[in-house]
One Martini backbone bead per residue (centre of mass of N, CA, C, O) as a GRO file, in nm:
protein
  414
    1MET     BB    1  18.001  22.427  13.935
    2ALA     BB    2  17.800  22.467  13.695
    3ALA     BB    3  17.690  22.665  13.473
    4VAL     BB    4  17.436  22.865  13.399
    5PRO     BB    5  17.227  22.881  13.167
    6ASN     BB    6  17.143  23.095  12.892
    7LEU     BB    7  16.828  23.179  12.943
    8LEU     BB    8  16.528  23.262  12.978
    9PRO     BB    9  16.362  23.472  13.152
   10ARG     BB   10  16.182  23.469  13.461
   11SER     BB   11  15.898  23.608  13.608
   12LEU     BB   12  15.947  23.462  13.902
   13HIS     BB   13  16.213  23.577  14.012
   14ALA     BB   14  16.126  23.814  14.198
   15GLY     BB   15  15.952  23.645  14.397
   16LEU     BB   16  16.181  23.457  14.486
   17ALA     BB   17  16.379  23.673  14.588
   18GLU     BB   18  16.185  23.783  14.806
   19ALA     BB   19  16.140  23.521  14.972
   20VAL     BB   20  16.443  23.476  15.061
   21LEU     BB   21  16.443  23.742  15.254
   22ASP     BB   22  16.173  23.629  15.460
   23THR     BB   23  16.210  23.304  15.425
   24PRO     BB   24  16.324  22.997  15.525
   25VAL     BB   25  16.118  22.841  15.320
   26ILE     BB   26  16.139  22.745  14.974
   27CYS     BB   27  15.904  22.625  14.721
   28LEU     BB   28  15.960  22.492  14.394
   29LEU     BB   29  15.702  22.414  14.173
   30GLY     BB   30  15.699  22.164  13.904
   31PRO     BB   31  15.765  22.037  13.625
   32ARG     BB   32  15.961  21.867  13.459
   33GLN     BB   33  16.164  22.071  13.260
   34CYS     BB   34  16.071  22.391  13.332
   35GLY     BB   35  16.325  22.543  13.518
   36LYS     BB   36  16.390  22.524  13.828
   37SER     BB   37  16.696  22.482  13.857
   38THR     BB   38  16.783  22.730  13.698
   39LEU     BB   39  16.642  22.938  13.874
   40ALA     BB   40  16.769  22.865  14.147
   41ARG     BB   41  17.073  22.905  14.052
   42SER     BB   42  17.043  23.204  13.952
   43LEU     BB   43  16.965  23.329  14.227
   44ALA     BB   44  17.202  23.132  14.392
   45PRO     BB   45  17.511  23.041  14.283
   46ASP     BB   46  17.672  23.014  14.582
   47ARG     BB   47  17.507  22.799  14.682
   48ARG     BB   48  17.432  22.507  14.786
   49TYR     BB   49  17.398  22.210  14.574
   50ILE     BB   50  17.142  21.946  14.583
   51ASP     BB   51  17.084  21.638  14.408
   52LEU     BB   52  16.815  21.406  14.450
   53ASP     BB   53  16.865  21.237  14.178
   54GLN     BB   54  17.073  21.102  14.348
   55ASP     BB   55  17.075  20.796  14.487
   56ASP     BB   56  17.284  20.829  14.719
   57LEU     BB   57  17.150  21.075  14.853
   58VAL     BB   58  16.876  20.952  14.904
   59ALA     BB   59  16.969  20.721  15.085
   60THR     BB   60  17.081  20.904  15.306
   61ALA     BB   61  16.820  21.064  15.368
   62LEU     BB   62  16.641  20.810  15.438
   63ALA     BB   63  16.816  20.686  15.668
   64ASP     BB   64  16.883  21.008  15.789
   65PRO     BB   65  16.718  21.288  15.803
   66ALA     BB   66  16.832  21.445  16.045
   67GLY     BB   67  17.134  21.414  15.974
   68PHE     BB   68  17.122  21.540  15.694
   69VAL     BB   69  17.018  21.823  15.781
   70HIS     BB   70  17.238  21.885  15.996
   71GLY     BB   71  17.475  21.874  15.758
   72LEU     BB   72  17.388  22.131  15.645
   73PRO     BB   73  17.410  22.426  15.540
   74ASN     BB   74  17.277  22.734  15.593
   75GLN     BB   75  17.263  22.736  15.269
   76VAL     BB   76  17.026  22.558  15.053
   77THR     BB   77  16.977  22.347  14.765
   78LEU     BB   78  16.698  22.125  14.700
   79ASP     BB   79  16.663  21.893  14.456
   80GLU     BB   80  16.402  21.693  14.428
   81VAL     BB   81  16.240  21.642  14.716
   82GLN     BB   82  16.026  21.411  14.649
   83ARG     BB   83  16.241  21.171  14.694
   84ALA     BB   84  16.259  21.294  15.022
   85PRO     BB   85  16.004  21.365  15.227
   86GLU     BB   86  16.124  21.299  15.515
   87ILE     BB   87  16.296  21.575  15.546
   88LEU     BB   88  16.071  21.783  15.616
   89ARG     BB   89  16.055  21.738  15.920
   90ALA     BB   90  16.352  21.816  15.973
   91ILE     BB   91  16.324  22.103  15.862
   92LYS     BB   92  16.116  22.199  16.063
   93VAL     BB   93  16.293  22.167  16.314
   94SER     BB   94  16.522  22.354  16.219
   95VAL     BB   95  16.344  22.612  16.179
   96ASP     BB   96  16.234  22.635  16.471
   97ALA     BB   97  16.541  22.699  16.570
   98ASP     BB   98  16.594  22.857  16.274
   99ARG     BB   99  16.456  23.163  16.112
  100ARG     BB  100  16.625  23.224  15.888
  101PRO     BB  101  16.640  23.343  15.587
  102GLY     BB  102  16.707  23.128  15.313
  103ARG     BB  103  16.793  22.831  15.396
  104PHE     BB  104  16.562  22.689  15.208
  105LEU     BB  105  16.573  22.561  14.871
  106LEU     BB  106  16.314  22.409  14.700
  107THR     BB  107  16.244  22.138  14.473
  108GLY     BB  108  15.952  22.011  14.275
  109SER     BB  109  15.796  21.746  14.056
  110ALA     BB  110  15.589  21.722  14.291
  111ASN     BB  111  15.303  21.764  14.467
  112LEU     BB  112  15.341  21.792  14.802
  113LEU     BB  113  15.038  21.854  14.886
  114LEU     BB  114  14.959  21.546  14.763
  115LEU     BB  115  15.148  21.420  14.978
  116PRO     BB  116  15.095  21.263  15.267
  117ARG     BB  117  15.393  21.283  15.395
  118ALA     BB  118  15.411  21.616  15.344
  119SER     BB  119  15.168  21.803  15.425
  120GLU     BB  120  15.217  21.838  15.731
  121SER     BB  121  15.506  21.968  15.714
  122LEU     BB  122  15.416  22.218  15.522
  123ALA     BB  123  15.207  22.346  15.688
  124GLY     BB  124  15.286  22.680  15.738
  125ARG     BB  125  15.626  22.664  15.675
  126MET     BB  126  15.606  22.775  15.370
  127GLU     BB  127  15.682  22.897  15.057
  128ILE     BB  128  15.491  22.866  14.753
  129LEU     BB  129  15.598  22.814  14.420
  130ARG     BB  130  15.492  22.823  14.068
  131LEU     BB  131  15.622  22.657  13.784
  132HIS     BB  132  15.596  22.688  13.451
  133PRO     BB  133  15.608  22.666  13.161
  134LEU     BB  134  15.667  22.855  12.919
  135THR     BB  135  15.554  23.140  12.827
  136GLU     BB  136  15.485  23.353  12.576
  137SER     BB  137  15.605  23.605  12.714
  138GLU     BB  138  15.881  23.476  12.776
  139LYS     BB  139  15.961  23.413  12.485
  140GLU     BB  140  15.935  23.738  12.420
  141GLU     BB  141  16.040  23.907  12.665
  142ASN     BB  142  15.791  23.981  12.837
  143PRO     BB  143  15.620  24.072  13.131
  144GLY     BB  144  15.324  23.966  13.167
  145ARG     BB  145  15.042  24.192  13.192
  146PHE     BB  146  14.758  24.100  13.120
  147LEU     BB  147  14.622  24.024  13.388
  148GLU     BB  148  14.676  24.285  13.538
  149THR     BB  149  14.521  24.468  13.336
  150PHE     BB  150  14.246  24.329  13.352
  151LEU     BB  151  14.196  24.359  13.667
  152ALA     BB  152  14.231  24.685  13.649
  153GLY     BB  153  14.055  24.790  13.395
  154GLU     BB  154  14.296  24.848  13.140
  155LEU     BB  155  14.260  24.702  12.858
  156ALA     BB  156  14.139  24.884  12.640
  157PRO     BB  157  14.374  25.101  12.612
  158GLU     BB  158  14.607  24.883  12.569
  159ILE     BB  159  14.437  24.749  12.293
  160ARG     BB  160  14.372  24.952  12.055
  161GLU     BB  161  14.565  24.793  11.900
  162ALA     BB  162  14.613  24.576  11.676
  163TYR     BB  163  14.692  24.263  11.603
  164GLN     BB  164  14.995  24.150  11.399
  165GLY     BB  165  14.977  23.858  11.364
  166ASP     BB  166  15.014  23.545  11.252
  167PRO     BB  167  14.773  23.311  11.201
  168LEU     BB  168  14.994  23.061  11.194
  169ASP     BB  169  15.122  23.095  11.483
  170LEU     BB  170  14.932  22.954  11.687
  171PRO     BB  171  14.964  22.645  11.629
  172HIS     BB  172  15.267  22.652  11.693
  173ARG     BB  173  15.236  22.732  11.989
  174LEU     BB  174  15.061  22.500  12.083
  175LEU     BB  175  15.273  22.265  11.987
  176ALA     BB  176  15.526  22.359  12.147
  177GLY     BB  177  15.504  22.490  12.405
  178GLY     BB  178  15.716  22.525  12.730
  179TYR     BB  179  15.956  22.352  12.704
  180PRO     BB  180  16.281  22.432  12.672
  181GLU     BB  181  16.388  22.170  12.511
  182VAL     BB  182  16.196  22.233  12.241
  183LEU     BB  183  16.331  22.469  12.151
  184GLY     BB  184  16.401  22.456  11.803
  185ARG     BB  185  16.256  22.214  11.724
  186SER     BB  186  16.125  21.994  11.548
  187PRO     BB  187  15.831  21.838  11.541
  188GLN     BB  188  15.952  21.552  11.556
  189ARG     BB  189  16.155  21.604  11.791
  190ARG     BB  190  15.941  21.702  11.989
  191ASN     BB  191  15.772  21.443  12.002
  192THR     BB  192  15.998  21.266  12.104
  193TRP     BB  193  16.042  21.414  12.368
  194HIS     BB  194  15.758  21.378  12.484
  195CYS     BB  195  15.761  21.069  12.491
  196ASN     BB  196  16.012  21.040  12.676
  197TYR     BB  197  15.904  21.203  12.908
  198LEU     BB  198  15.666  21.022  12.982
  199LYS     BB  199  15.818  20.760  13.019
  200THR     BB  200  15.995  20.856  13.256
  201LEU     BB  201  15.770  20.949  13.447
  202PHE     BB  202  15.613  20.676  13.465
  203GLU     BB  203  15.863  20.479  13.539
  204ARG     BB  204  15.955  20.662  13.790
  205ASP     BB  205  15.779  20.877  13.941
  206ALA     BB  206  15.514  20.718  13.963
  207ALA     BB  207  15.641  20.484  14.122
  208GLU     BB  208  15.738  20.656  14.370
  209ILE     BB  209  15.451  20.807  14.451
  210SER     BB  210  15.248  20.520  14.375
  211ASN     BB  211  15.335  20.227  14.286
  212ILE     BB  212  15.361  20.221  13.973
  213ARG     BB  213  15.424  19.959  13.721
  214ASP     BB  214  15.196  20.032  13.500
  215SER     BB  215  15.193  20.282  13.240
  216THR     BB  216  14.969  20.235  13.027
  217GLN     BB  217  14.716  20.360  13.165
  218LEU     BB  218  14.825  20.643  13.197
  219HIS     BB  219  14.856  20.700  12.895
  220THR     BB  220  14.562  20.654  12.819
  221LEU     BB  221  14.439  20.872  13.001
  222ILE     BB  222  14.592  21.129  12.898
  223THR     BB  223  14.492  21.102  12.610
  224GLN     BB  224  14.190  21.131  12.672
  225LEU     BB  225  14.214  21.414  12.805
  226ALA     BB  226  14.318  21.554  12.553
  227LEU     BB  227  14.067  21.486  12.369
  228GLN     BB  228  13.876  21.632  12.616
  229SER     BB  229  13.937  21.915  12.600
  230GLY     BB  230  13.706  22.125  12.777
  231SER     BB  231  13.565  21.909  12.930
  232LEU     BB  232  13.394  21.741  13.135
  233LEU     BB  233  13.442  21.545  13.413
  234ASN     BB  234  13.385  21.187  13.349
  235ARG     BB  235  13.448  20.912  13.531
  236ILE     BB  236  13.248  20.702  13.430
  237SER     BB  237  13.315  20.726  13.129
  238LEU     BB  238  13.613  20.663  13.151
  239SER     BB  239  13.583  20.385  13.275
  240ARG     BB  240  13.430  20.265  13.033
  241ASP     BB  241  13.619  20.342  12.788
  242LEU     BB  242  13.894  20.215  12.947
  243ASP     BB  243  13.844  19.972  13.130
  244MET     BB  244  13.807  20.099  13.426
  245ASP     BB  245  13.795  20.152  13.735
  246ARG     BB  246  13.710  20.421  13.922
  247GLU     BB  247  13.941  20.408  14.127
  248THR     BB  248  14.167  20.414  13.916
  249VAL     BB  249  14.099  20.679  13.782
  250ASN     BB  250  14.128  20.856  14.032
  251HIS     BB  251  14.422  20.782  14.094
  252TYR     BB  252  14.548  20.867  13.817
  253ILE     BB  253  14.466  21.161  13.826
  254GLU     BB  254  14.629  21.223  14.079
  255VAL     BB  255  14.902  21.157  13.955
  256LEU     BB  256  14.889  21.373  13.728
  257GLU     BB  257  14.877  21.605  13.927
  258ARG     BB  258  15.142  21.555  14.086
  259LEU     BB  259  15.311  21.580  13.795
  260PHE     BB  260  15.207  21.824  13.625
  261LEU     BB  261  14.999  21.732  13.374
  262VAL     BB  262  14.732  21.792  13.538
  263SER     BB  263  14.452  22.012  13.571
  264ILE     BB  264  14.185  22.102  13.796
  265LEU     BB  265  13.890  22.277  13.719
  266PRO     BB  266  13.670  22.416  13.898
  267ALA     BB  267  13.360  22.503  13.984
  268TRP     BB  268  13.154  22.771  13.974
  269HIS     BB  269  12.973  22.895  14.271
  270ARG     BB  270  12.666  22.975  14.420
  271ASN     BB  271  12.412  22.920  14.626
  272ARG     BB  272  12.201  23.054  14.421
  273GLY     BB  273  12.313  22.840  14.196
  274LYS     BB  274  12.115  22.570  14.148
  275ARG     BB  275  12.185  22.526  13.815
  276LEU     BB  276  12.470  22.433  13.853
  277VAL     BB  277  12.760  22.285  13.746
  278LYS     BB  278  13.010  22.088  13.943
  279SER     BB  279  13.201  22.000  13.737
  280PRO     BB  280  13.505  21.957  13.630
  281LYS     BB  281  13.813  22.050  13.450
  282PRO     BB  282  14.049  21.931  13.240
  283HIS     BB  283  14.407  22.022  13.208
  284LEU     BB  284  14.679  22.050  13.037
  285PHE     BB  285  14.974  22.200  13.106
  286ASP     BB  286  15.067  22.119  12.800
  287THR     BB  287  15.002  22.167  12.459
  288GLY     BB  288  15.230  22.011  12.329
  289LEU     BB  289  15.175  21.742  12.463
  290ALA     BB  290  14.884  21.722  12.362
  291GLY     BB  291  14.951  21.723  12.057
  292THR     BB  292  15.106  21.457  12.060
  293LEU     BB  293  14.873  21.277  12.170
  294MET     BB  294  14.683  21.383  11.911
  295ASP     BB  295  14.838  21.410  11.642
  296LEU     BB  296  14.928  21.710  11.576
  297ARG     BB  297  14.935  21.970  11.328
  298ALA     BB  298  14.954  22.279  11.204
  299ASP     BB  299  14.799  22.195  10.924
  300ASP     BB  300  14.526  22.116  11.102
  301TRP     BB  301  14.373  22.380  11.172
  302ASN     BB  302  14.140  22.351  10.952
  303SER     BB  303  14.066  22.033  10.940
  304ARG     BB  304  14.097  22.014  11.292
  305ARG     BB  305  13.967  22.235  11.476
  306PRO     BB  306  13.821  22.077  11.711
  307ASP     BB  307  14.104  21.956  11.817
  308PHE     BB  308  14.176  22.265  11.919
  309GLY     BB  309  14.040  22.283  12.213
  310HIS     BB  310  14.320  22.339  12.372
  311LEU     BB  311  14.306  22.649  12.368
  312GLU     BB  312  14.179  22.674  12.643
  313SER     BB  313  14.421  22.561  12.799
  314PHE     BB  314  14.621  22.769  12.705
  315VAL     BB  315  14.488  23.016  12.838
  316VAL     BB  316  14.459  22.916  13.126
  317GLN     BB  317  14.768  22.864  13.172
  318GLN     BB  318  14.863  23.152  13.119
  319LEU     BB  319  14.704  23.280  13.352
  320ILE     BB  320  14.807  23.111  13.588
  321ALA     BB  321  15.103  23.183  13.548
  322GLN     BB  322  15.068  23.497  13.581
  323SER     BB  323  14.969  23.480  13.880
  324GLY     BB  324  15.250  23.423  14.012
  325TRP     BB  325  15.333  23.753  13.950
  326THR     BB  326  15.058  23.898  14.032
  327ASP     BB  327  14.848  23.680  14.209
  328PRO     BB  328  14.853  23.392  14.402
  329THR     BB  329  14.541  23.422  14.523
  330LEU     BB  330  14.407  23.338  14.289
  331GLN     BB  331  14.107  23.205  14.143
  332PHE     BB  332  14.017  22.910  13.946
  333HIS     BB  333  13.749  22.860  13.708
  334HIS     BB  334  13.439  22.738  13.596
  335TYR     BB  335  13.136  22.773  13.389
  336ARG     BB  336  12.817  22.592  13.436
  337ASP     BB  337  12.499  22.512  13.326
  338ARG     BB  338  12.194  22.343  13.251
  339ASP     BB  339  12.197  22.519  12.968
  340GLN     BB  340  12.505  22.522  12.862
  341VAL     BB  341  12.623  22.766  12.994
  342GLU     BB  342  12.954  22.918  12.952
  343VAL     BB  343  13.286  22.958  13.112
  344ASP     BB  344  13.616  22.890  13.092
  345CYS     BB  345  13.705  23.142  13.293
  346VAL     BB  346  13.724  23.204  13.645
  347ILE     BB  347  13.810  23.490  13.835
  348GLY     BB  348  13.923  23.520  14.179
  349ARG     BB  349  13.893  23.795  14.437
  350GLY     BB  350  13.733  23.707  14.660
  351ASN     BB  351  13.430  23.840  14.542
  352LYS     BB  352  13.557  23.884  14.282
  353VAL     BB  353  13.470  23.876  13.919
  354TRP     BB  354  13.598  23.712  13.626
  355GLY     BB  355  13.580  23.663  13.262
  356VAL     BB  356  13.676  23.389  13.022
  357GLU     BB  357  13.655  23.348  12.677
  358VAL     BB  358  13.706  23.096  12.412
  359LYS     BB  359  13.790  23.135  12.058
  360THR     BB  360  13.869  23.015  11.727
  361ALA     BB  361  13.773  23.252  11.605
  362ARG     BB  362  13.824  23.576  11.428
  363SER     BB  363  13.543  23.636  11.560
  364VAL     BB  364  13.262  23.807  11.713
  365ASN     BB  365  12.952  23.782  11.881
  366SER     BB  366  12.694  23.824  12.091
  367SER     BB  367  12.668  23.514  12.174
  368ASP     BB  368  12.966  23.492  12.299
  369PHE     BB  369  12.848  23.655  12.573
  370ASN     BB  370  12.643  23.478  12.730
  371GLY     BB  371  12.813  23.362  12.960
  372LEU     BB  372  12.898  23.634  13.083
  373ARG     BB  373  12.613  23.729  13.145
  374ARG     BB  374  12.541  23.496  13.336
  375LEU     BB  375  12.769  23.544  13.535
  376ALA     BB  376  12.685  23.832  13.608
  377ASP     BB  377  12.413  23.751  13.730
  378GLN     BB  378  12.530  23.562  13.952
  379ALA     BB  379  12.740  23.783  14.079
  380GLY     BB  380  12.663  24.064  14.035
  381ASP     BB  381  12.844  24.309  14.196
  382ASP     BB  382  13.110  24.122  14.165
  383PHE     BB  383  13.123  24.186  13.881
  384GLN     BB  384  13.362  24.326  13.656
  385SER     BB  385  13.455  24.146  13.390
  386GLY     BB  386  13.474  24.056  13.027
  387ILE     BB  387  13.619  23.818  12.788
  388VAL     BB  388  13.686  23.750  12.439
  389ILE     BB  389  13.901  23.522  12.303
  390HIS     BB  390  14.053  23.548  11.987
  391THR     BB  391  14.213  23.481  11.652
  392GLY     BB  392  14.231  23.757  11.575
  393ASP     BB  393  14.313  24.135  11.517
  394SER     BB  394  14.065  24.266  11.671
  395ILE     BB  395  13.900  24.512  11.836
  396LEU     BB  396  13.587  24.434  12.027
  397PRO     BB  397  13.331  24.598  12.087
  398THR     BB  398  12.980  24.578  12.254
  399GLY     BB  399  12.831  24.827  12.421
  400ASP     BB  400  12.967  24.703  12.686
  401ASP     BB  401  13.193  24.784  12.929
  402ARG     BB  402  13.226  24.480  13.047
  403PHE     BB  403  13.295  24.405  12.741
  404LEU     BB  404  13.545  24.217  12.534
  405GLY     BB  405  13.732  24.176  12.241
  406VAL     BB  406  14.035  23.966  12.219
  407PRO     BB  407  14.331  23.909  12.109
  408ILE     BB  408  14.548  23.655  12.179
  409GLY     BB  409  14.825  23.812  12.147
  410LYS     BB  410  14.795  23.988  12.414
  411LEU     BB  411  14.903  23.777  12.616
  412TRP     BB  412  15.222  23.848  12.506
  413GLU     BB  413  15.247  24.166  12.450
  414LEU     BB  414  15.216  24.308  12.748
   0.00000   0.00000   0.00000
């Protein structure tokens, strides 16, 4: 077995190691090339590793799933299991007969919970962890405790010192994204990698999970979603603008979700909020990929500032990724009402609610907190606190202990 590359440590490592000690089947899901195989092999380098990206192994597994699973060693890592979802039922049977922890460590580059053949076999049978592309805190080799600190109500004392980052650093972070393979590449070489990545995904993986033979429309759709980052998902408008029927748009969005290219952020609402807008928001998983699709460069930061609306996606995805090692039960939504008052990210734990608004400006004013105030009114006693994340370097109190302006750099500094 080849040595595991010496790459940046992943914050999800501790949670994965803990799951292997008490759970028979662990499934590590995330986009291709985000580091799943490396993480799985670094966790247990001595266990048998089987790569289902090899066509001969897939053919064997598909021909006789039960026999394939029966012939596996006591502890095994099965990489890219979405290529042979039929073996999941055989794994279920095997685990029901022998529930020793750590028997099967699976990785998948398609969301198995959205694959009809797999969902029944997976339900309640294994622990699922989700690995995102590298977060900014992981790039900095910091613990990534911003979300934990925010939810604990301890953010204000933790960030009393101003953020000292370079203002030009942010667009570079946005356009670099988090795929390990692009780290250290020039912008041109990074864009080339992104294009080849999508081409491979659409021509191979999309065809396997959904029988899509023409990837052109998929590429057109994901480009349009990148251009509309942070906007409400309007499937009728997409259908009209892209000259696709609505059923095709719905199906292709589902395919993009399955491949961990797009995540759909649902709307937050309570029954009493009768005037709330219920449409979801799409976010690309990786802002570097979005930047390539939008043909953005770092020096466009001032001249094309509105096009950097995917800063919202950047923050949302950083928070969702941090939830993987902070509290995987957290729920993420957005808020918008019919007065067009909105909050970019609403975080829920049980009945408790927190709000996060994102601004590209280097400072904030009172009106920037209007959405958080409206969310607080809707949530009532369940509202905990809210922050406006801005691109400046100053800590900005508001006169209301529930709200705070926070420099974006604190996302990866804490």
